C-alpha positions as CSV (number, residue, x, y, z in Angstrom):
1,M,61.6,169.1,107.4
2,K,58.0,169.3,108.5
3,I,57.7,172.8,107.1
4,A,59.2,171.6,103.8
5,A,56.9,168.6,103.5
6,R,53.8,170.7,104.5
7,A,54.5,173.4,102.0
8,L,55.0,170.9,99.1
9,V,52.1,168.7,100.0
10,T,49.9,171.9,100.0
11,L,51.1,172.5,96.5
12,A,50.5,169.0,95.5
13,L,46.9,169.1,97.0
14,A,46.2,172.3,95.0
15,A,47.4,170.8,91.8
16,S,45.3,167.6,92.7
17,V,42.1,169.7,92.6
18,S,43.0,171.1,89.3
19,I,43.5,167.7,87.8
20,G,40.4,166.5,89.0
21,A,38.6,169.4,87.6
22,S,40.2,169.2,84.2
23,A,40.8,165.6,83.5
24,F,37.8,164.8,81.5
25,N,36.4,168.3,80.5
26,P,39.3,170.3,79.5
27,S,38.3,172.2,76.5
28,A,36.5,175.1,78.4
29,F,39.3,175.7,80.6
30,V,41.9,175.7,77.7
31,K,39.6,178.0,75.8
32,N,39.5,180.3,78.8
33,V,43.1,180.4,79.2
34,A,43.7,181.2,75.6
35,G,41.1,184.0,75.8
36,K,42.6,185.6,78.7
37,N,46.2,185.5,77.3
38,S,45.0,186.2,73.8
39,L,47.2,183.4,72.6
40,A,44.6,181.8,70.3
41,G,44.7,184.7,67.9
42,K,48.4,184.5,67.5
43,A,50.1,183.1,64.4
44,Q,50.1,179.4,64.2
45,L,53.4,177.8,65.3
46,P,55.0,174.6,63.9
47,L,54.3,172.9,67.3
48,P,53.3,169.2,67.5
49,T,49.7,168.8,68.3
50,K,49.6,165.2,69.2
51,Q,47.6,164.2,72.3
52,V,50.7,163.5,74.4
53,S,52.6,166.9,74.3
54,S,55.4,166.3,76.6
55,S,58.9,166.6,75.3
56,T,59.4,163.0,76.0
57,A,56.4,162.0,73.9
58,I,57.3,164.4,71.1
59,S,60.7,163.1,70.9
60,L,59.6,159.5,71.0
61,S,57.0,159.9,68.3
62,S,57.5,157.9,65.1
63,T,56.3,161.1,63.2
64,G,58.9,163.2,65.1
65,G,56.5,166.0,65.9
66,A,54.7,166.2,62.7
67,K,51.5,168.0,62.4
68,V,48.6,165.4,63.0
69,K,44.9,166.0,63.6
70,E,44.4,166.7,67.4
71,E,41.9,164.6,69.2
72,E,40.5,165.0,72.6
73,P,40.3,161.8,74.7
74,K,36.8,160.7,75.1
75,S,35.5,159.9,78.6
76,G,34.4,156.4,79.2
77,G,32.7,157.1,82.5
78,L,33.6,155.7,85.9
79,F,35.8,152.9,84.5
80,E,37.9,155.2,82.3
81,T,38.4,157.7,85.4
82,L,39.6,154.8,87.5
83,Q,41.8,153.3,84.7
84,V,43.4,156.9,84.3
85,G,43.8,157.1,88.1
86,F,45.4,153.7,88.3
87,Y,48.0,154.6,85.4
88,F,48.8,157.8,87.2
89,A,49.3,156.1,90.5
90,L,51.7,153.5,89.0
91,W,53.5,156.3,87.2
92,Y,54.0,158.2,90.4
93,L,54.8,155.0,92.3
94,F,57.5,153.6,89.9
95,N,59.0,157.2,89.7
96,I,59.3,157.6,93.4
97,A,60.8,154.0,93.6
98,Y,63.2,154.7,90.9
99,N,64.5,157.9,92.7
100,I,64.8,156.2,95.9
101,Y,66.5,153.1,94.7
102,N,68.8,155.1,92.5
103,K,69.9,157.4,95.3
104,Q,70.4,154.4,97.7
105,A,72.6,152.7,95.2
106,L,74.6,156.0,94.5
107,N,75.1,156.5,98.2
108,V,77.0,153.3,98.6
109,L,78.5,153.0,95.0
110,D,80.2,156.1,93.6
111,F,80.1,154.9,90.1
112,P,77.2,156.8,88.4
113,W,78.2,155.9,84.8
114,T,78.1,152.2,85.7
115,V,74.9,152.5,87.5
116,A,73.3,154.5,84.6
117,T,74.5,152.0,82.2
118,I,73.0,149.1,84.3
119,Q,69.6,150.9,84.6
120,M,69.5,151.6,80.9
121,A,70.3,148.0,80.0
122,T,67.7,146.6,82.3
123,G,64.9,147.7,79.9
124,I,66.2,145.2,77.2
125,F,65.1,142.3,79.4
126,Y,61.7,143.7,79.4
127,F,60.9,144.6,75.7
128,V,63.1,142.0,73.9
129,P,61.0,139.0,75.3
130,L,57.8,141.0,74.3
131,W,59.2,141.1,70.6
132,L,60.3,137.5,70.6
133,L,57.0,136.2,71.9
134,G,55.0,138.5,69.6
135,I,53.3,140.2,72.5
136,R,54.4,143.4,70.8
137,K,55.3,143.8,67.3
138,A,59.0,144.2,66.9
139,P,60.1,147.3,65.0
140,K,61.8,147.2,61.7
141,L,64.6,149.6,60.9
142,N,67.2,149.9,58.0
143,A,70.7,151.2,58.4
144,S,69.6,154.8,57.1
145,E,66.8,155.0,59.7
146,L,69.1,153.8,62.5
147,K,71.6,156.4,61.4
148,T,68.8,159.1,61.8
149,L,68.2,158.0,65.4
150,I,71.8,158.2,66.5
151,P,71.8,161.9,67.4
152,I,68.5,161.5,69.3
153,A,70.0,158.4,71.1
154,L,72.9,160.5,72.1
155,C,70.6,163.1,73.6
156,H,68.6,160.3,75.2
157,T,71.8,159.0,76.9
158,G,72.6,162.5,78.2
159,V,69.3,162.9,79.7
160,H,69.7,159.8,81.8
161,V,73.3,160.1,82.6
162,G,72.9,163.9,83.7
163,A,70.1,162.9,86.0
164,V,71.9,159.9,87.6
165,I,75.0,162.0,88.2
166,A,73.0,164.9,89.7
167,L,71.1,162.6,92.1
168,G,74.3,161.1,93.2
169,A,76.1,164.5,93.6
170,G,73.3,166.1,95.6
171,A,69.9,165.9,97.1
172,V,67.0,164.2,95.1
173,S,65.0,167.3,95.8
174,F,67.5,169.6,94.5
175,A,67.9,167.7,91.3
176,H,64.3,167.8,90.5
177,I,64.1,171.6,91.4
178,V,66.8,172.2,88.7
179,K,65.0,169.8,86.4
180,A,62.0,172.0,86.5
181,S,63.9,174.6,84.4
182,E,63.8,172.4,81.4
183,P,61.2,174.7,79.6
184,V,63.8,177.5,79.6
185,V,66.2,175.4,77.8
186,T,63.7,174.1,75.5
187,C,62.5,177.6,74.4
188,A,66.1,178.7,73.9
189,L,67.0,175.7,71.7
190,N,63.7,176.0,69.6
191,A,64.5,179.6,68.9
192,L,68.2,179.0,68.0
193,L,67.8,175.7,66.0
194,L,64.4,175.9,64.6
195,G,63.7,179.6,64.6
196,Q,60.6,179.2,66.6
197,I,59.4,182.4,68.4
198,L,56.7,181.9,70.9
199,P,54.1,184.5,72.1
200,I,55.3,186.9,74.9
201,P,52.9,185.3,77.6
202,V,54.8,182.0,77.2
203,Y,58.0,183.6,77.8
204,L,56.8,185.5,80.8
205,T,56.0,182.1,82.4
206,L,59.7,181.4,82.2
207,L,60.5,184.2,84.7
208,P,59.1,182.3,87.8
209,I,61.0,179.2,86.7
210,I,64.3,181.0,86.4
211,G,63.8,183.0,89.6
212,G,62.6,180.0,91.6
213,V,65.5,177.7,90.5
214,A,67.9,180.6,91.3
215,I,66.6,181.1,94.9
216,A,66.5,177.4,95.6
217,S,70.2,177.1,94.3
218,M,71.4,179.9,96.5
219,K,69.5,178.5,99.6
220,E,70.1,174.8,98.8
221,L,71.8,173.3,101.9
222,S,73.2,170.3,99.8
223,F,74.2,172.5,96.9
224,T,77.0,171.3,94.7
225,F,78.1,172.6,91.4
226,L,78.3,169.0,90.0
227,A,74.7,168.4,90.8
228,L,73.6,171.7,89.2
229,A,75.7,171.1,86.1
230,S,74.5,167.5,85.7
231,A,70.9,168.3,86.1
232,M,71.3,171.2,83.5
233,L,73.1,168.7,81.2
234,S,70.0,166.5,81.5
235,N,67.8,169.5,80.6
236,V,69.8,170.4,77.6
237,S,69.9,166.8,76.4
238,S,66.1,166.5,76.9
239,A,65.4,169.8,75.0
240,A,67.9,168.8,72.3
241,R,66.2,165.5,71.9
242,G,62.9,167.1,71.3
243,V,64.4,169.6,68.8
244,L,66.3,167.0,66.9
245,S,63.3,164.8,66.7
246,K,61.2,167.7,65.2
247,K,63.9,168.7,62.9
248,T,65.2,165.3,61.5
249,M,61.9,163.3,61.7
250,S,59.1,165.9,61.0
251,G,56.5,164.5,58.5
252,K,58.6,161.2,58.1
253,K,57.5,157.7,58.9
254,I,60.6,156.0,60.4
255,G,60.6,152.2,60.1
256,E,57.7,149.8,60.8
257,N,55.9,149.0,64.0
258,L,57.6,152.1,65.5
259,D,55.2,153.5,68.0
260,A,56.1,155.8,70.8
261,Q,56.8,152.7,73.1
262,N,58.8,150.8,70.6
263,L,60.8,153.9,69.6
264,Y,61.6,154.4,73.4
265,A,62.7,150.7,73.4
266,V,65.0,151.2,70.4
267,L,66.6,154.4,71.9
268,T,67.0,152.3,75.1
269,A,69.1,149.7,73.3
270,M,71.1,152.2,71.4
271,S,71.8,154.2,74.5
272,T,73.0,151.2,76.2
273,L,75.4,150.5,73.4
274,I,76.6,154.2,73.7
275,L,76.9,154.0,77.6
276,I,79.2,150.8,77.6
277,P,82.3,152.3,76.2
278,F,82.0,155.5,78.1
279,M,81.5,153.6,81.4
280,L,84.5,151.4,80.7
281,A,86.5,154.5,79.8
282,L,85.6,156.6,82.7
283,E,85.2,154.1,85.5
284,G,86.5,150.7,84.1
285,T,85.3,147.6,86.1
286,G,86.0,149.3,89.5
287,M,82.3,148.9,90.6
288,F,82.8,145.1,90.8
289,K,85.6,145.4,93.3
290,A,83.7,148.2,95.3
291,C,80.7,145.8,95.4
292,G,82.9,143.1,96.9
293,D,84.3,145.5,99.5
294,I,80.7,146.5,100.5
295,V,79.7,142.8,100.8
296,A,82.8,142.1,102.8
297,K,82.0,144.9,105.3
298,G,78.6,143.3,105.9
299,D,76.6,146.3,104.9
300,F,74.9,144.4,102.0
301,T,74.8,140.7,100.9
302,K,75.4,140.0,97.2
303,K,71.9,139.3,96.8
304,S,70.6,142.5,98.5
305,L,73.0,144.7,96.5
306,S,72.2,143.1,93.2
307,T,68.4,143.4,94.0
308,L,68.9,147.1,94.6
309,L,70.6,147.6,91.4
310,A,68.0,145.5,89.6
311,L,65.2,147.4,91.2
312,G,66.5,150.7,90.2
313,G,66.7,149.7,86.5
314,A,63.4,148.0,86.6
315,S,61.6,151.0,88.2
316,Y,63.3,153.4,85.7
317,Y,62.0,151.5,82.6
318,A,58.7,150.8,84.2
319,Y,57.8,154.5,85.0
320,N,58.7,155.4,81.4
321,E,56.5,152.6,80.1
322,V,53.6,153.5,82.3
323,A,53.9,157.2,81.5
324,F,52.9,156.4,77.9
325,L,49.7,154.6,79.1
326,A,48.7,157.4,81.5
327,L,49.6,160.4,79.2
328,G,48.0,158.7,76.2
329,K,44.6,158.8,78.0
330,V,44.5,162.5,79.0
331,N,44.4,165.8,77.5
332,P,47.3,168.2,77.5
333,V,46.0,170.3,80.4
334,T,45.7,167.1,82.6
335,H,49.2,166.0,81.5
336,A,50.6,169.5,82.5
337,V,48.9,169.4,85.9
338,G,49.9,165.6,86.4
339,N,53.4,166.3,85.5
340,T,53.6,169.0,88.1
341,I,52.1,166.8,90.8
342,K,54.7,164.1,89.9
343,R,57.6,166.5,90.6
344,V,56.1,167.8,93.8
345,V,55.4,164.2,95.0
346,I,58.9,163.0,94.3
347,I,60.4,166.0,96.0
348,V,58.1,165.3,99.1
349,A,59.0,161.6,99.0
350,S,62.7,162.2,98.8
351,V,62.6,164.6,101.7
352,V,60.9,162.1,103.9
353,A,62.8,159.1,102.8
354,F,66.2,160.5,103.2
355,K,65.4,163.1,105.8
356,T,66.7,165.9,103.6
357,K,66.7,169.3,105.3
358,M,65.4,172.1,103.2
359,S,65.8,175.8,104.1
360,T,62.9,178.3,103.7
361,G,64.5,179.8,100.7
362,S,64.8,176.3,99.0
363,I,61.1,175.7,99.7
364,I,60.0,179.0,98.3
365,G,62.3,178.8,95.3
366,S,61.1,175.2,94.5
367,S,57.4,176.1,95.0
368,V,57.8,179.1,92.6
369,A,59.9,177.1,90.0
370,I,57.4,174.2,89.9
371,F,54.4,176.5,89.7
372,G,56.2,178.3,86.8
373,T,56.5,175.1,84.9
374,L,52.6,174.6,85.2
375,L,52.0,178.0,84.0
376,Y,54.3,177.3,81.0
377,S,52.6,174.1,80.1
378,L,49.2,175.7,80.3
379,A,50.3,178.7,78.1
380,M,51.9,176.4,75.6
381,N,48.8,174.2,75.3
382,A,46.6,177.4,74.9
383,T,48.9,178.5,72.2
384,K,48.4,175.4,70.3
385,K,44.7,175.7,70.8
């Protein structure tokens, strides 16, 4: 365990150096990457050029990935630096908290669909009061616009359910190692559904991702096919969400007051409605009896168990909400590095929190896969430049 933590912390520290160097002066670095890989001279691709370039941001954009003028965030000096650092710290903190609370709940309650539904529904208690009090302008959507969002909401549901099942079926660290292979699925769906062919250097960065995940899967001590399949379902759903957003919403203005945060809220509400019938069909109301049995055994009180479930849902929505604040203030390169650090930090935190044993092969595979996702993000950003 010490070796695992030491190796992953080293990777995190290396990435931290990169994020510090590129956070507020990224243009030269991106230009250099583009020059070395000769990506800047390639044919322009129909890729979104919004400041926040994550798959989540693309799919949760009211323009659906339409081309907009790219703007580099302007540095506001020390205060701006501290603000960005604070947002990133909260993003990581809430993400770690969610993974720990979620795993703790799933360890005692084998009802992943019910847990996922509770977590998704918790967000409603956050954004609805904001709309009612006028703190945030409520979105306005007609029936046709809601119909357009249904396929995206289905994918959004798949992202969350797949991740929850994977976290319950195996180690948190393994789920995030598999989740690192999402760029592979994204490239495949973009090619199949959008006819989008990327430069060869971008595809080459997929090789360490595929190889790393394969090595980690073969050497994972807590490997289960359910965890692997569920994590891949989350990957496919996330990639499909981005593709569908670009395909159905490109160049369109959907509804009123539908910025990224409000669109995420709308998808949260829609996903909750989608999850409820699936939860009842697959698991019924069995979780309520299970909760009673756990309380009767004395492992938890009603209050502590309810608090655990509530904290899981609150931290899930909080880390997504803070992510928009963090990623909206940085350039694509910083976002790529920051996202890499986030995955490393979660893996290290889960290994420490749950005393997860990792084999040498799993450590090597996860390190290679995560580094591959960083290379992929940098190559994609250089292509856009």
